[in-house]
GUKE-590642 format. One line per field, with one value per residue (C-alpha): residue in three letters; x, y, z; residue number from 0. Coordinates in nm, 4 decimals. Layout:
N
r [ALA; ...]
east [X; ...]
north [Y; ...]
up [Z; ...]
k [NUM; ...]
//
This chain:
433
r [UNK; UNK; UNK; UNK; UNK; UNK; UNK; UNK; UNK; UNK; UNK; UNK; UNK; UNK; UNK; UNK; UNK; UNK; UNK; UNK; UNK; UNK; UNK; UNK; UNK; UNK; UNK; UNK; UNK; UNK; UNK; UNK; UNK; UNK; UNK; UNK; UNK; UNK; UNK; UNK; UNK; UNK; UNK; UNK; UNK; UNK; UNK; UNK; UNK; UNK; UNK; UNK; UNK; UNK; UNK; UNK; UNK; UNK; UNK; UNK; UNK; UNK; UNK; UNK; UNK; UNK; UNK; UNK; UNK; UNK; UNK; UNK; UNK; UNK; UNK; UNK; UNK; UNK; UNK; UNK; UNK; UNK; UNK; UNK; UNK; UNK; UNK; UNK; UNK; UNK; UNK; UNK; UNK; UNK; UNK; UNK; UNK; UNK; UNK; UNK; UNK; UNK; UNK; UNK; UNK; UNK; UNK; UNK; UNK; UNK; UNK; UNK; UNK; UNK; UNK; UNK; UNK; UNK; UNK; UNK; UNK; UNK; UNK; UNK; UNK; UNK; UNK; UNK; UNK; UNK; UNK; UNK; UNK; UNK; UNK; UNK; UNK; UNK; UNK; UNK; UNK; UNK; UNK; UNK; UNK; UNK; UNK; UNK; UNK; UNK; UNK; UNK; UNK; UNK; UNK; UNK; UNK; UNK; UNK; UNK; UNK; UNK; UNK; UNK; UNK; UNK; UNK; UNK; UNK; UNK; UNK; UNK; UNK; UNK; UNK; UNK; UNK; UNK; UNK; UNK; UNK; UNK; UNK; UNK; UNK; UNK; UNK; UNK; UNK; UNK; UNK; UNK; UNK; UNK; UNK; UNK; UNK; UNK; UNK; UNK; UNK; UNK; UNK; UNK; UNK; UNK; UNK; UNK; UNK; UNK; UNK; UNK; UNK; UNK; UNK; UNK; UNK; UNK; UNK; UNK; UNK; UNK; UNK; UNK; UNK; UNK; UNK; UNK; UNK; UNK; UNK; UNK; UNK; UNK; UNK; UNK; UNK; UNK; UNK; UNK; UNK; UNK; UNK; UNK; UNK; UNK; UNK; UNK; UNK; UNK; UNK; UNK; UNK; UNK; UNK; UNK; UNK; UNK; UNK; UNK; UNK; UNK; UNK; UNK; UNK; UNK; UNK; UNK; UNK; UNK; UNK; UNK; UNK; UNK; UNK; UNK; UNK; UNK; UNK; UNK; UNK; UNK; UNK; UNK; UNK; UNK; UNK; UNK; UNK; UNK; UNK; UNK; UNK; UNK; UNK; UNK; UNK; UNK; UNK; UNK; UNK; UNK; UNK; UNK; UNK; UNK; UNK; UNK; UNK; UNK; UNK; UNK; UNK; UNK; UNK; UNK; UNK; UNK; UNK; UNK; UNK; UNK; UNK; UNK; UNK; UNK; UNK; UNK; UNK; UNK; UNK; UNK; UNK; UNK; UNK; UNK; UNK; UNK; UNK; UNK; UNK; UNK; UNK; UNK; UNK; UNK; UNK; UNK; UNK; UNK; UNK; UNK; UNK; UNK; UNK; UNK; UNK; UNK; UNK; UNK; UNK; UNK; UNK; UNK; UNK; UNK; UNK; UNK; UNK; UNK; UNK; UNK; UNK; UNK; UNK; UNK; UNK; UNK; UNK; UNK; UNK; UNK; UNK; UNK; UNK; UNK; UNK; UNK; UNK; UNK; UNK; UNK; UNK; UNK; UNK; UNK; UNK; UNK; UNK; UNK; UNK; UNK; UNK; UNK; UNK; UNK; UNK; UNK; UNK; UNK; UNK; UNK; UNK; UNK; UNK; UNK; UNK; UNK; UNK; UNK; UNK; UNK; UNK; UNK; UNK; UNK; UNK; UNK; UNK; UNK; UNK; UNK; UNK]
east [0.0000; 0.1390; 0.1946; 0.2904; 0.6578; 0.7770; 0.9847; 1.1372; 1.1954; 1.4521; 1.4699; 1.6652; 1.4781; 1.1084; 1.0798; 0.8901; 1.1486; 1.1586; 1.2838; 1.0051; 0.7302; 0.8733; 0.8852; 0.5204; 0.4178; 0.6174; 0.4684; 0.1208; 0.1779; 0.2827; 0.0741; -0.0275; -0.1208; 0.2503; 0.4355; 0.3812; 0.5660; 0.7129; 0.8672; 1.1266; 1.2345; 1.5185; 1.3050; 0.9487; 0.8097; 0.5539; 0.6592; 0.5807; 0.2394; 0.1660; 0.2382; 0.0447; -0.2522; -0.2270; -0.2425; 0.1169; 0.2938; 0.5416; 0.7958; 1.0512; 1.3890; 1.5511; 1.8966; 1.9670; 2.1344; 2.4838; 2.3939; 2.0879; 2.2722; 2.5609; 2.5430; 2.7232; 2.9569; 3.0728; 3.2001; 3.5221; 3.7342; 3.6894; 3.6967; 3.3160; 3.3201; 3.4739; 3.2692; 3.1002; 2.9454; 3.1189; 2.9784; 2.6345; 2.6450; 2.7387; 2.4585; 2.2098; 2.3139; 2.2557; 1.9108; 1.8164; 1.9415; 1.7283; 1.4286; 1.4732; 1.4839; 1.1888; 0.9786; 1.0784; 1.1894; 1.2678; 1.4174; 1.5595; 1.5074; 1.7046; 1.5918; 1.8422; 2.2152; 2.2369; 1.9913; 2.2099; 2.5068; 2.3491; 2.0620; 2.2865; 2.5351; 2.2490; 2.0935; 2.4221; 2.4862; 2.1355; 2.1786; 1.8858; 1.8854; 1.9552; 1.8396; 1.9703; 1.7324; 1.9899; 1.8256; 2.1405; 2.4178; 2.7531; 2.9242; 3.2200; 2.9855; 2.7648; 3.0019; 3.3540; 3.6225; 3.6555; 3.2800; 3.2438; 3.5047; 3.3470; 2.9934; 3.1024; 3.2846; 2.9787; 2.7442; 2.9398; 3.0015; 2.7201; 2.3743; 2.2552; 2.0797; 2.1202; 1.8261; 1.9001; 1.6489; 1.8341; 2.1191; 2.3131; 2.2986; 2.4098; 2.7072; 2.8124; 2.7831; 2.9481; 3.1373; 3.0603; 3.1921; 2.9790; 2.6695; 2.4755; 2.4793; 2.2350; 1.8630; 1.7371; 1.3795; 1.2525; 1.0187; 0.6458; 0.3414; -0.0030; -0.3168; -0.3959; -0.0901; -0.2446; -0.5316; -0.7639; -0.6124; -0.8571; -0.8225; -0.5752; -0.7321; -0.8130; -0.5189; -0.5610; -0.3277; -0.3674; -0.0826; 0.1237; 0.1114; 0.2797; 0.3526; 0.6822; 0.7669; 1.0248; 0.9435; 1.1641; 1.3263; 1.5303; 1.8990; 2.1921; 2.2303; 1.8627; 1.9478; 1.6812; 1.9418; 1.9825; 1.6059; 1.6012; 1.8922; 1.7116; 1.3930; 1.5749; 1.7154; 1.3730; 1.1881; 1.4497; 1.3886; 1.0225; 0.8599; 0.5433; 0.6053; 0.5023; 0.7690; 0.6720; 0.8886; 0.7371; 0.9199; 1.1077; 1.4454; 1.5326; 1.8464; 1.9942; 1.9377; 1.7588; 2.0448; 2.0258; 1.6501; 1.6978; 1.9581; 1.7105; 1.4480; 1.7034; 1.8052; 1.4443; 1.3921; 1.7188; 1.6538; 1.3220; 1.1409; 0.9371; 0.6033; 0.6929; 0.8640; 0.6559; 0.7777; 0.4993; 0.6927; 0.5743; 0.2405; 0.0245; -0.0572; 0.2409; 0.0957; -0.2128; 0.0039; 0.2236; -0.0817; -0.1470; 0.1966; 0.2939; 0.6395; 0.8229; 1.1928; 1.4332; 1.7666; 1.9806; 2.3514; 2.4519; 2.3297; 1.9678; 1.8935; 1.5201; 1.3413; 0.9778; 0.8740; 0.9855; 0.7772; 0.4792; 0.5035; 0.5252; 0.2189; 0.0295; 0.1153; 0.3231; 0.6341; 0.9702; 1.2934; 1.5520; 1.9222; 2.1200; 2.2586; 2.1751; 1.8586; 1.6748; 1.7949; 1.6768; 1.3311; 1.3007; 1.4465; 1.7432; 1.5248; 1.2625; 0.9823; 1.1273; 1.4017; 1.7510; 2.0016; 2.3656; 2.3779; 2.4690; 2.4163; 2.1499; 2.1888; 2.1211; 1.8230; 1.6869; 1.7142; 1.5380; 1.2508; 1.2094; 1.2208; 0.9629; 0.7217; 0.7303; 0.6666; 0.3331; 0.3137; 0.6490; 0.5346; 0.2199; 0.4188; 0.6534; 0.3550; 0.1835; 0.4950; 0.5890; 0.2415; 0.2503; 0.5896; 0.4748; 0.1659; 0.3767; 0.6744; 0.6177; 0.3190; 0.3502; 0.2006; 0.4958; 0.7439; 0.5801; 0.5939; 0.9528; 1.0781; 0.8948; 1.0669; 1.4013; 1.2931; 1.1377; 1.4591; 1.6039; 1.3229; 1.2552; 0.9313; 0.7502; 0.5967; 0.7060; 0.6028; 0.5156; 0.4285; 0.1340; 0.2567; 0.0554; 0.0546; -0.1319; -0.3781; -0.4485; -0.3768; -0.1187; -0.0903; 0.2605; 0.3216; 0.5198; 0.6514; 0.6427; 0.5945; 0.3289; 0.4595; 0.6059; 0.4093; 0.5017; 0.5956; 0.3606; 0.2809; 0.6197; 0.7000; 1.0185; 1.0810; 1.1256; 1.3945; 1.2948; 1.1470; 0.8176; 0.5262]
north [0.0000; 0.3363; 0.6039; 0.9663; 1.0367; 1.3366; 1.5802; 1.8836; 2.1911; 2.4407; 2.8056; 3.0632; 3.3783; 3.4513; 3.7573; 3.6854; 3.6476; 3.4181; 3.1192; 3.1593; 3.1836; 2.8764; 2.6882; 2.7683; 2.6479; 2.3277; 2.2454; 2.3134; 2.0762; 1.7724; 1.4569; 1.4703; 1.1024; 1.0303; 1.3218; 1.5259; 1.8609; 2.0287; 2.3700; 2.5408; 2.9035; 3.0885; 3.3940; 3.5177; 3.6869; 3.6870; 3.3443; 3.1876; 3.3520; 3.2427; 2.8761; 2.8727; 3.0263; 2.7300; 2.4913; 2.3778; 2.2648; 2.5503; 2.6354; 2.9058; 2.8183; 3.1640; 3.1989; 3.4986; 3.8238; 3.6717; 3.4320; 3.5998; 3.9189; 3.7494; 3.8517; 3.7146; 4.0121; 3.9212; 3.5825; 3.7009; 3.5425; 3.3046; 3.6127; 3.6256; 3.3257; 3.5412; 3.7090; 3.3909; 3.3083; 2.9691; 2.8753; 3.0083; 2.7999; 2.4856; 2.5434; 2.5972; 2.2709; 2.0908; 2.2499; 2.1400; 1.7873; 1.7683; 1.8992; 1.6344; 1.3622; 1.4936; 1.5486; 1.2107; 1.3691; 1.1194; 1.3511; 1.7044; 1.9347; 2.2606; 2.5647; 2.8473; 2.9015; 2.9100; 2.6220; 2.4158; 2.4489; 2.4477; 2.2137; 1.9962; 1.9382; 1.8749; 1.6181; 1.4351; 1.4290; 1.2871; 1.0235; 1.1615; 1.1761; 1.5259; 1.6975; 2.0396; 2.2476; 2.4885; 2.8132; 3.0271; 3.0484; 2.9426; 3.1874; 3.4247; 3.7211; 3.6002; 3.4887; 3.5803; 3.3254; 3.1646; 3.1130; 3.0029; 2.7292; 2.6105; 2.5978; 2.4135; 2.1549; 2.1104; 2.0853; 1.7842; 1.6131; 1.6987; 1.6280; 1.2834; 1.4421; 1.7844; 1.9563; 2.2724; 2.5138; 2.5394; 2.3813; 2.7026; 2.6510; 2.2875; 2.3884; 2.6654; 2.4339; 2.1180; 2.2254; 2.1225; 1.7675; 1.6856; 1.8975; 1.5914; 1.4540; 1.7277; 1.6892; 1.9986; 2.0847; 2.4249; 2.6044; 2.5867; 2.8105; 2.7668; 2.7549; 3.1162; 3.2305; 3.0915; 3.3268; 3.2620; 3.4100; 3.6855; 4.0324; 4.2469; 4.4614; 4.8224; 5.0555; 5.2278; 5.5181; 5.8082; 5.9591; 5.6392; 5.4093; 5.1195; 5.0026; 4.8282; 4.6909; 4.5185; 4.3201; 4.2004; 4.3212; 4.6371; 4.5486; 4.6222; 4.2766; 4.2708; 4.5513; 4.8139; 5.0828; 4.9355; 4.9453; 5.3156; 5.3941; 5.2196; 5.4064; 5.7379; 5.6505; 5.5538; 5.8512; 6.0899; 5.9403; 6.0404; 5.7030; 5.7232; 5.4592; 5.4236; 5.2410; 5.0594; 4.9043; 4.6522; 4.5535; 4.7163; 4.6818; 4.3795; 4.2726; 4.6210; 4.7559; 5.0756; 5.2992; 5.1441; 5.1979; 5.5636; 5.6087; 5.4730; 5.7271; 6.0070; 5.9089; 5.9176; 6.2589; 6.4127; 6.2912; 6.4760; 6.1513; 6.1080; 6.1395; 5.8417; 5.6189; 5.4799; 5.2962; 5.0828; 4.9052; 4.5642; 4.4601; 4.1679; 4.0281; 4.0563; 3.8315; 4.0555; 4.3655; 4.1935; 4.1093; 4.4814; 4.5325; 4.5183; 4.3907; 4.2536; 4.3280; 4.1066; 4.2878; 4.1016; 4.1773; 3.8469; 3.4979; 3.4705; 3.1009; 3.0763; 3.4097; 3.3771; 3.6917; 3.5489; 3.2374; 3.4510; 3.6663; 3.3599; 3.2066; 3.5344; 3.5616; 3.8775; 3.9017; 3.8998; 4.0846; 3.9072; 3.9298; 3.6578; 3.4809; 3.2319; 3.0320; 3.2911; 3.1622; 2.8149; 2.9406; 3.1320; 2.8428; 3.0424; 3.3318; 3.1338; 3.2543; 3.5838; 3.8345; 3.8187; 4.1012; 4.1032; 4.1238; 4.4601; 4.6579; 4.9281; 5.0391; 4.6856; 4.6687; 4.9933; 4.8520; 4.5284; 4.7134; 4.9448; 4.6579; 4.4576; 4.7476; 4.8505; 4.4959; 4.3791; 4.0558; 3.9546; 4.0366; 3.8345; 3.5374; 3.5481; 3.5732; 3.2717; 3.0525; 3.1510; 3.0692; 2.7285; 2.6511; 2.7602; 2.5392; 2.2464; 2.2799; 2.5183; 2.3996; 2.3307; 1.9824; 1.8794; 2.0195; 1.8341; 1.5012; 1.5468; 1.6466; 1.3498; 1.1202; 1.2435; 1.1819; 0.8387; 0.6304; 0.8034; 0.7224; 0.3927; 0.2024; 0.0466; 0.1534; 0.4789; 0.6608; 1.0263; 1.2161; 1.4520; 1.7984; 2.0726; 2.2805; 2.0069; 1.9355; 2.2827; 2.5173; 2.7945; 2.8463; 2.9794; 2.7075; 2.4015; 2.3511; 1.9726; 1.6607; 1.3999; 1.0743; 0.8133; 0.4949; 0.2751; 0.5675; 0.6218; 0.9796; 1.1214; 1.3926; 1.5236; 1.8964; 2.0439; 2.2849; 2.6545; 2.7164; 2.8894; 2.8010]
up [0.0000; -0.1006; 0.1609; 0.1463; 0.2074; 0.4080; 0.2012; 0.3723; 0.1573; 0.2860; 0.1760; 0.3754; 0.2591; 0.3018; 0.0786; -0.2414; -0.5150; -0.8154; -0.6136; -0.3588; -0.6231; -0.7958; -0.4638; -0.3900; -0.7363; -0.7017; -0.3616; -0.4979; -0.7910; -0.5847; -0.5697; -0.2029; -0.2030; -0.2573; -0.0971; 0.2181; 0.1927; 0.5005; 0.4319; 0.6536; 0.6136; 0.7833; 0.8598; 0.8784; 0.5700; 0.2885; 0.1573; 0.4949; 0.4967; 0.1386; 0.2034; 0.5288; 0.3483; 0.1108; 0.4113; 0.3634; 0.6810; 0.7236; 0.9948; 1.0641; 1.2142; 1.2331; 1.0846; 1.3053; 1.2032; 1.1881; 0.9075; 0.7620; 0.6697; 0.4879; 0.1211; -0.1811; -0.1911; 0.1623; 0.0467; -0.1164; 0.1557; 0.4499; 0.6771; 0.6685; 0.9047; 1.1772; 1.4453; 1.5566; 1.2182; 1.1980; 1.5374; 1.4382; 1.1192; 1.3124; 1.5604; 1.2807; 1.1165; 1.4474; 1.4842; 1.1337; 1.2018; 1.5153; 1.3228; 1.0529; 1.3178; 1.5187; 1.2066; 1.0598; 0.7328; 0.4574; 0.1957; 0.2035; -0.0956; -0.0748; -0.2743; -0.2073; -0.1723; 0.2084; 0.2270; -0.0068; 0.2300; 0.5762; 0.4945; 0.2830; 0.5635; 0.8079; 0.5742; 0.5306; 0.9066; 0.9498; 0.6799; 0.4795; 0.0971; -0.0332; -0.3527; -0.4495; -0.6634; -0.8024; -0.9112; -0.9083; -1.1646; -1.0237; -1.2586; -1.2046; -1.2554; -0.9697; -0.6943; -0.5723; -0.6720; -0.3282; -0.2869; -0.6497; -0.6149; -0.2909; -0.4272; -0.7418; -0.5303; -0.3089; -0.6084; -0.7309; -0.3953; -0.1515; -0.3030; -0.4010; -0.6980; -0.8551; -1.0257; -1.2233; -1.3746; -1.7063; -1.8997; -1.8433; -1.4658; -1.5029; -1.7139; -1.4751; -1.1743; -1.3069; -1.6164; -1.9706; -1.9341; -1.6273; -1.6947; -1.8122; -1.4566; -1.3518; -1.4118; -1.5966; -1.4994; -1.6078; -1.3688; -1.4251; -1.4047; -1.2515; -1.4629; -1.3790; -1.5744; -1.8961; -1.9809; -2.2705; -2.5838; -2.6708; -2.8170; -2.6187; -2.3445; -2.4294; -2.3822; -2.0454; -2.1190; -2.3582; -2.5571; -2.5942; -2.8917; -2.7107; -2.3558; -2.2817; -1.9382; -1.7239; -1.4089; -1.1256; -0.8087; -0.8558; -0.8482; -1.0768; -1.2296; -1.3296; -1.5729; -1.5060; -1.5809; -1.9318; -1.9702; -1.8811; -2.1116; -2.3971; -2.3047; -2.3232; -2.6673; -2.8014; -2.6570; -2.7930; -3.1382; -3.1121; -3.0476; -2.8371; -2.5718; -2.2103; -2.0061; -1.6853; -1.4139; -1.1731; -0.8563; -0.5729; -0.4049; -0.1909; -0.0057; 0.0394; -0.3140; -0.2097; -0.3330; -0.6800; -0.6922; -0.6011; -0.8772; -1.1310; -1.0279; -1.0348; -1.3880; -1.5052; -1.3460; -1.4673; -1.8226; -1.8293; -1.9053; -1.5876; -1.7669; -1.9879; -1.7275; -1.4417; -1.1319; -0.9819; -0.7063; -0.5920; -0.7382; -0.6291; -0.9741; -1.2059; -1.4826; -1.5094; -1.5516; -1.8080; -2.0186; -2.0722; -2.2327; -2.5977; -2.5088; -2.2053; -2.1674; -1.9780; -1.9417; -1.6864; -1.7143; -1.5497; -1.6415; -1.5264; -1.4685; -1.5469; -1.5010; -1.3940; -1.5784; -1.9120; -1.8486; -1.7425; -2.0534; -2.2787; -2.1108; -2.1508; -2.5199; -2.4704; -2.6915; -2.5101; -2.5798; -2.3664; -2.2831; -2.4581; -2.1528; -1.8804; -1.9340; -2.1434; -2.4844; -2.3800; -2.2845; -2.6131; -2.8155; -2.9372; -3.0513; -3.2417; -3.0115; -2.8882; -2.9614; -2.8086; -2.7726; -2.6547; -2.2781; -2.1203; -2.4442; -2.4146; -2.7785; -2.9008; -2.6657; -2.8144; -3.1652; -3.0661; -2.8995; -3.1977; -3.4456; -3.2501; -3.2015; -3.5684; -3.6948; -3.5550; -3.7610; -3.6186; -3.2637; -3.3145; -3.4424; -3.1427; -2.9081; -3.0628; -3.0681; -2.7129; -2.5858; -2.7559; -2.6039; -2.2579; -2.2748; -2.3882; -2.1546; -1.8626; -1.6604; -1.2872; -1.3227; -1.5383; -1.2858; -0.9985; -1.1828; -1.2987; -0.9536; -0.7985; -1.0489; -0.9108; -0.5513; -0.5944; -0.6240; -0.3157; -0.0711; 0.0991; 0.0468; 0.3363; 0.6691; 0.8219; 1.1372; 1.0879; 1.4021; 1.4065; 1.4951; 1.6664; 1.3496; 1.1649; 1.4443; 1.5755; 1.2862; 1.2946; 1.6658; 1.7025; 1.9635; 1.8642; 2.2137; 2.2398; 2.0384; 2.1061; 2.2535; 2.0251; 1.9973; 2.2909; 2.5172; 2.8084; 2.8972; 2.7996; 2.5513; 2.3964; 2.3966; 2.0516; 1.9454; 1.9630; 1.6210; 1.5552; 1.3359]
k [0; 1; 2; 3; 4; 5; 6; 7; 8; 9; 10; 11; 12; 13; 14; 15; 16; 17; 18; 19; 20; 21; 22; 23; 24; 25; 26; 27; 28; 29; 30; 31; 32; 33; 34; 35; 36; 37; 38; 39; 40; 41; 42; 43; 44; 45; 46; 47; 48; 49; 50; 51; 52; 53; 54; 55; 56; 57; 58; 59; 60; 61; 62; 63; 64; 65; 66; 67; 68; 69; 70; 71; 72; 73; 74; 75; 76; 77; 78; 79; 80; 81; 82; 83; 84; 85; 86; 87; 88; 89; 90; 91; 92; 93; 94; 95; 96; 97; 98; 99; 100; 101; 102; 103; 104; 105; 106; 107; 108; 109; 110; 111; 112; 113; 114; 115; 116; 117; 118; 119; 120; 121; 122; 123; 124; 125; 126; 127; 128; 129; 130; 131; 132; 133; 134; 135; 136; 137; 138; 139; 140; 141; 142; 143; 144; 145; 146; 147; 148; 149; 150; 151; 152; 153; 154; 155; 156; 157; 158; 159; 160; 161; 162; 163; 164; 165; 166; 167; 168; 169; 170; 171; 172; 173; 174; 175; 176; 177; 178; 179; 180; 181; 182; 183; 184; 185; 186; 187; 188; 189; 190; 191; 192; 193; 194; 195; 196; 197; 198; 199; 200; 201; 202; 203; 204; 205; 206; 207; 208; 209; 210; 211; 212; 213; 214; 215; 216; 217; 218; 219; 220; 221; 222; 223; 224; 225; 226; 227; 228; 229; 230; 231; 232; 233; 234; 235; 236; 237; 238; 239; 240; 241; 242; 243; 244; 245; 246; 247; 248; 249; 250; 251; 252; 253; 254; 255; 256; 257; 258; 259; 260; 261; 262; 263; 264; 265; 266; 267; 268; 269; 270; 271; 272; 273; 274; 275; 276; 277; 278; 279; 280; 281; 282; 283; 284; 285; 286; 287; 288; 289; 290; 291; 292; 293; 294; 295; 296; 297; 298; 299; 300; 301; 302; 303; 304; 305; 306; 307; 308; 309; 310; 311; 312; 313; 314; 315; 316; 317; 318; 319; 320; 321; 322; 323; 324; 325; 326; 327; 328; 329; 330; 331; 332; 333; 334; 335; 336; 337; 338; 339; 340; 341; 342; 343; 344; 345; 346; 347; 348; 349; 350; 351; 352; 353; 354; 355; 356; 357; 358; 359; 360; 361; 362; 363; 364; 365; 366; 367; 368; 369; 370; 371; 372; 373; 374; 375; 376; 377; 378; 379; 380; 381; 382; 383; 384; 385; 386; 387; 388; 389; 390; 391; 392; 393; 394; 395; 396; 397; 398; 399; 400; 401; 402; 403; 404; 405; 406; 407; 408; 409; 410; 411; 412; 413; 414; 415; 416; 417; 418; 419; 420; 421; 422; 423; 424; 425; 426; 427; 428; 429; 430; 431; 432]
//
């Protein structure tokens, strides 16, 4: 008789970025008769709230300021381990190991960089199968040399299976000769991201012939400055375009966001360039655009916004790097431009806007590819096929935790007795639900 197996997802951040949206979609696509997801975050935040609203068993084991505030730029030398961080990391690994044992976890699935390291070591110490879901490019543009070498070594030696979100990520992590050892599974989208293909909505703005947008958190490598430079070039040429930016700064990028707004103001283009910050329904906003721009200056593994635009039938102009050329099939269902080149981006936008039949063809082909390849159901099945050989068949005791029985109470103070124990309980580690 089949039973559901307990899979623990680990993600250090709880702000809603691309990895967190993809995690929520993956958890929602699992066959619950086979798999019971338990999700652990390193902090409180919107991602925790989202999964709990979806009735997913979700916990927070706080990383603490010492580990939580470590950024990629701090990893240039082993000195970041000073100041008690090495001890904090060891303690966190022990807490995770205890959680895995108390929760009777059968497989650990890590979803972020810190989770790969801390959760990966904890899983190995606990003797539990480990799957890395690598959503970050292990590329010299993305990590300092010391951290890059360490993460590449771990990617080859630590997980039992490595899932990557694009062939580009697999190649950067393992090298060209070993990339085939990774399982490439592109991210998927929920049904709501696939609207019925009807006539485009009426244009809500007067005075603009087209609307072009970019979506994503505001940070330098996402390339919003290139988008604004291209916008300035096009507006100076007399094209009537409204430019929209969705997303706000995360992870200390407030100064960059302010520079973008200053550029728009100093260029005298404020009436044509609109910053909307974080919005609750990005796919709905994308559907009102004539064109979506993806302008990352570093390899972007598998950008959600490109998938969302393809599913919505909105043509994409994307930077030729990372996983974007794979999503757009080398430019057969979208336009590619050389990365970090605002002039080339301007030319691509102009060419696409002035050639409606070409835009329509890209939109149709992209939508067909998205329906065929980028649905969450496919992702759930493919990820489960990676897990299945790693888990043991047969009977398994899974304890009922207070969160399951009593809802989100904030109190996970003790565990119920094991079978065979009379009136005794074990005290849990201090995490919160």
